[in-house]
C-alpha positions as CSV (number, residue, x, y, z in Angstrom):
1,M,38.1,32.2,53.6
2,Q,39.4,29.8,50.8
3,C,37.3,26.8,49.6
4,S,38.5,23.6,51.0
5,K,40.8,21.2,49.1
6,E,38.3,18.5,49.3
7,F,35.8,20.7,47.4
8,W,38.1,21.3,44.5
9,E,38.9,17.5,44.5
10,A,35.3,16.7,44.4
11,L,34.8,19.0,41.3
12,D,37.9,17.4,39.7
13,S,36.4,14.0,40.2
14,L,33.2,15.1,38.7
15,V,34.7,16.5,35.6
16,E,37.0,13.6,35.1
17,Q,34.1,11.2,35.3
18,S,31.8,13.4,32.9
19,E,32.1,14.2,29.2
20,V,32.2,18.0,28.7
21,V,29.7,18.9,25.9
22,I,30.2,22.4,24.3
23,D,26.9,23.3,22.9
24,R,27.5,27.0,22.6
25,P,31.1,27.6,21.0
26,K,32.9,30.8,21.2
27,G,31.4,33.3,18.7
28,T,28.0,31.8,18.5
29,A,24.8,33.5,19.6
30,H,22.6,32.5,22.5
31,P,19.6,30.5,21.3
32,R,17.0,32.7,23.1
33,Y,19.0,36.1,23.0
34,P,20.6,36.4,19.4
35,D,22.3,39.7,20.4
36,F,24.4,38.0,23.1
37,I,27.5,36.2,21.5
38,Y,29.7,33.7,23.6
39,E,33.1,35.0,24.1
40,V,34.4,31.7,25.7
41,D,33.1,28.1,24.9
42,Y,30.1,27.3,27.0
43,G,28.5,23.9,27.7
44,Y,27.8,21.3,30.3
45,L,28.8,18.1,31.9
46,K,26.9,15.2,30.4
47,N,24.8,13.0,32.8
48,T,24.8,15.6,35.6
49,A,22.0,17.8,37.1
50,S,21.7,21.5,37.8
51,M,18.9,23.8,39.1
52,D,17.6,24.4,35.7
53,G,17.1,20.7,34.8
54,G,20.1,20.5,32.5
55,G,23.7,19.5,33.2
56,I,26.1,21.4,35.3
57,D,27.4,24.4,33.4
58,V,31.0,24.8,32.3
59,W,33.1,27.4,30.7
60,K,36.0,26.0,28.8
61,G,38.9,28.3,28.1
62,T,42.0,28.1,26.0
63,D,44.8,27.6,28.5
64,K,46.9,24.7,27.7
65,E,46.5,23.2,31.2
66,Q,42.8,22.1,31.1
67,K,42.1,22.1,34.9
68,I,39.5,23.5,37.0
69,D,40.7,27.0,38.0
70,A,37.5,28.7,39.2
71,I,33.8,28.6,39.6
72,V,31.1,31.3,39.3
73,C,28.2,31.2,41.5
74,T,25.2,33.1,40.1
75,V,21.8,34.4,41.2
76,D,19.2,34.9,38.4
77,L,16.3,37.0,39.5
78,T,14.4,36.3,36.2
79,K,14.6,32.5,36.6
80,R,14.5,32.9,40.3
81,D,17.4,30.3,40.7
82,S,21.1,30.0,41.4
83,E,23.8,27.8,39.9
84,I,27.5,27.2,39.7
85,K,29.4,27.3,36.6
86,I,32.8,25.4,36.4
87,L,35.7,27.2,34.6
88,I,38.2,24.8,33.0
89,G,41.4,26.0,31.5
90,C,40.4,29.7,31.5
91,T,43.0,32.4,31.1
92,E,42.8,35.5,33.3
93,E,41.2,37.4,30.2
94,E,38.6,34.6,29.7
95,K,37.8,34.7,33.5
96,E,37.2,38.4,33.3
97,K,34.9,37.9,30.3
98,I,33.1,35.2,32.1
99,Y,32.7,37.4,35.3
100,N,31.4,40.3,33.2
101,T,28.9,38.0,31.3
102,H,27.3,37.1,34.7
103,N,27.2,40.7,35.9
104,N,26.1,42.8,32.8
105,S,22.4,42.9,33.6
106,S,20.3,43.9,36.6
107,S,18.6,40.5,36.7
108,M,21.8,38.3,37.1
109,K,24.8,38.6,39.4
110,G,27.7,36.3,40.0
111,I,30.8,35.9,41.9
112,L,34.0,34.4,40.8
113,I,35.8,32.0,43.2
114,R,39.4,31.2,42.2
115,R,41.2,28.0,42.9
116,Y,44.3,28.6,45.0
């Protein structure tokens, strides 16, 4: 089953009305886990809310067309929460890196839902 057109349009609207803040650029270390290096720019939508109390998370890729092309839905057993991460302008290689990031430990799992 594919996500509805209205779902993607709602995400488009949310991103268009928000400032994307990249607070963890590609190549930088995670603030609590210094061995983890971000392979794609990571940040959040300013003035939005997510389960962890921060803004809605985004991965921002290098594709010239900077549109929402997927989301990742995650379950974190350590934090005991779930979230969505919005992927903006990600190449196929970047999507694979992001997917692997959310599935490389026993405590976090994610699924990638592509926009078609």
